[in-house]
N, C-alpha and C positions, 0 to 999 in steps of 0.2 A: 504494500500500500504506500503510495506517495502522491502528492498533488501533481496534477498535470495541466496547470494553467499558469504560464509564466506571467510576471516574475514572482518568485517566492524567496524569502530571505535566505533560507538554508540551502538553496540549490547551488549557489556559487560560493558557499560559505567556507570557513576554514576547516582544516582537518578535525579540529575539536568539535565543530558543529555537526559534521558528518558522523563522527564517532558517537556523539550524544544521540543523534537521530537513529543510528543503528541500534543503540542500546534500547531506545524506546520501542522500536519495531520488534526487537527480539522479545522484550517483555510482553508486548501485546500479543505476539504470536503464541505465547505460552498460556494465555488466558483460556480457561476451559471453554467459555462460551464461543470464543473465536475458533478454537480447535474443532468444536462440534459443528459450527456452521460451515467451516471449510470442508470438513469431512462429508457433510451432506452435499455441499456444492460439487465436490469431486464426483460423488456418486451419481447425481442427477445430470451433470454436464456430460459425463462419460466420454472423455477423449479416448480415442481408440488407435490401434496401430495404423501407421501411415498417414495420420491426419496432420494438418497444419494448425498448431495451437498457439494462441497469443494471450499473454498476461499483461493487461494494461494497468500501469502503476505497480510494477513488479517489486519495487523496494529492494529487499535483500535477496529476493529470488527463490524463496522456499517453495512457493506454489508453482513457479515456473519449472523448477526441478521435478516436482510431482507430475506436471504435464508432460515433461520430457520422458519420464519413465513410462507413462501411459501410452504415448504415441510410438515409442520404441525407435529403433535405428532407422526404420523406413519413414518415420515422421519427422516433424520439426516443431520445436517449442521455442518461442521468442518472447522475452520479457521486454516491454516498453517502459523505459524509465528515464526521465529527463535530468535527474540529478547525477552528474558524473561520478561523484563520490560513491553513491549507492550502486551505480552500475559497476564500478570497480570492485566493490565488496561482493556484489551478486556474482560477478564473473569468477572472482577468486574462490568463492564458496562452491560454485558449480564445478570448477576445475578440481578442487580438492576432493569433491565427492565423486568424481568421475562421471559427472552428468553432461549430457550433450546440450543442455539449455544454453542459449546465448541471449545477449542483451543489447538493445539498440536504443538510441536517443529517439524521442518522439513525444508528441503532445496528444492529449485526449481529443483536441479539436482538429488534429491533422495527423492521423495515424499513418505511419510510413509503409502502407500496403496498398496494393492495387484493389480496385473494385472486385467484389465477389471472389476474394483470394484466400479467405480464412475459413477453416472448418469449425473450430471451437474457440471461444474467447471468454476470458474471465476479467472482471474489473471490480476490485474491492476497495471501498472507502476512498474513492476518487471524487465521486460526484459532489460530496459535501463541500469540497474545496473549490467548486467551479461556479463562476458567475453566470455561465450560459450552459447549464447541463443539457439542454435540448440539443445543442450542437454536438456534444459528445455522444448522445444517444444516436443521432443521425450518422455519426462517423462509424459507430459500431454496426449499424445497419448497412452502411456502404461497403464495409470490408468483408462482411459475412457473405458466403456463397448461399444460394438458395438451398434451404434445408439445414444451414449452419446453425449452431447453438451458441447462446451467450448466457453467462451467469454473472449478474450484476448485484453486488451487495453494498449496502451502505447503512449508516447510522441515522436514526431519527432522534435528534437531541431534545425534542420536546417530550420524549418518554423518560427523561431523567428522573430518578427518585433519589432523594436525600433524606435520611432519617438518622437521628432526630433533628430537631431545629424548629424555631418559631416559624409559623407559616409565612409571614411576610418576609423573613430573612431567606427562607428556602426559595421563595418565588423570586427574590432579587437575584440570587445566585443562578437560578434556572435561566432567567433572562440574560444574565451576563454570559452564560455558556452559549445560549442561542446566538448571541452577537459575535461570537468568535469565528463563525464560519459563514462564508458567502451563501451557502445553501444548507442551512441547518436541518431542514425537514426533508432531506433527500430520501430517507428511507421510505416514507409514505408516497413520494412522488415518482418513484422509479417506474411503477406500472404504467402510469399515464404517459411518461416520457418515452418509454420503449414502444408502447403501442402507437403513439403519434409518429414515431420514426418508421413505422411499418412492420414492426416485429410482433409476433404473437406470443403472449405470456402463457406458459404451459404449467408452471408450478411455482410455489412460493414457500419460503421457510423463514424462521426467525430464531434469534437467541437473545436472551437478556445477558448482557455483559456485566457480571456482578463482581464488584471489587471487595477484597477483604479489608480488615481493619487498618492495614498499613496505608490504605488510600486516604484515610482520615488525615494523617499528617501531611500527605502530598497536597491534599485539597487546602489545608490550612496554610501551607507554605505559599501556594499560588494566591489565595485570597488575601494573604497578608501583604502582597506586593501591589495590590490594586487600590490605588488611592481613591477615596470617595465612594467606593462601592457600598460599604456598610458604615454605619456610625460606629464609633469606638465601642459604645455599649453593646450594640448588636453583635459586633465581631467578637467581643470578649465572651458574651453569652453563648454564641455559636461554638466558639473554640472549646469552651468548658463542656457544653453538651456533647460534642462529638468525641472529645477525649474520654469523657466518662462513659459514653456508650461503647467505645472501642474496648475499654477495660472490662465491661460486663457482657460483651458479646452482642450488643444491641445496635451496632453500627450497620447501616445499609447504604450503599451507593451503587446504582445500576443505570444502564442505558441500553436500549434495544437496537439490535441490528436486524435488518431485513435483507433477504436475498431472493431474487427472481430469476427463474429460468425462462428464457425466451428463445424462439427460433425464427428464422427468416423463411417466410412462406415460399413455396416453389419446389421444383424437382430436386431430389438429392443427387 
């Protein structure tokens, strides 16, 4: 997963920023909800031997490698990733694993493939970062061959649950999170965008991404850096509530990801 709408600050960042991003992506890849949704996506997308498979927003390339294994030596698996640092990491990991996955530069708005040239495509947590997600959906439809399949997954940030906390404070935080993404309701909008692009939605899945108590401190660290978001009193009360809840096992933070399987109508 990586944003595919230039410019973004970390794309051309320092080695430290790329390393930090890799750490974040590795942590996210280990979340049980992400692992379950990815496993479901692999099953329903079903890349097979000899197919041309594309992973849009490949990040560190874990799922591109899975596609390469599925299509075998007679197929091709290509990860599209605009961040050169991430591409280097992904290529290095694939080489170390003996994977045939390869990685290319490209944008969600202009995928580097000919019309009707891709058999299977996956795109995870890219649309939430896009100002014009309809353009990305149209690009997916353009590169898929008739009968080709796409698995598009994204987060719907309005599904965020934070517990405990005063209702007004929790709502303020929810609105803050919604404002961090150009397309924060992407999860619920995928079906309409893929359908408008001419694809037929065949199946849907979802997973709540549930954080453990360590996320409480991460959240507090982030919120503590945002001037003016909360009054000093509200922030102190929230911090006390979350820390006490974490100690007694009553902390909850989650957000839901949705994934849609779609195909391009026509002869296979």
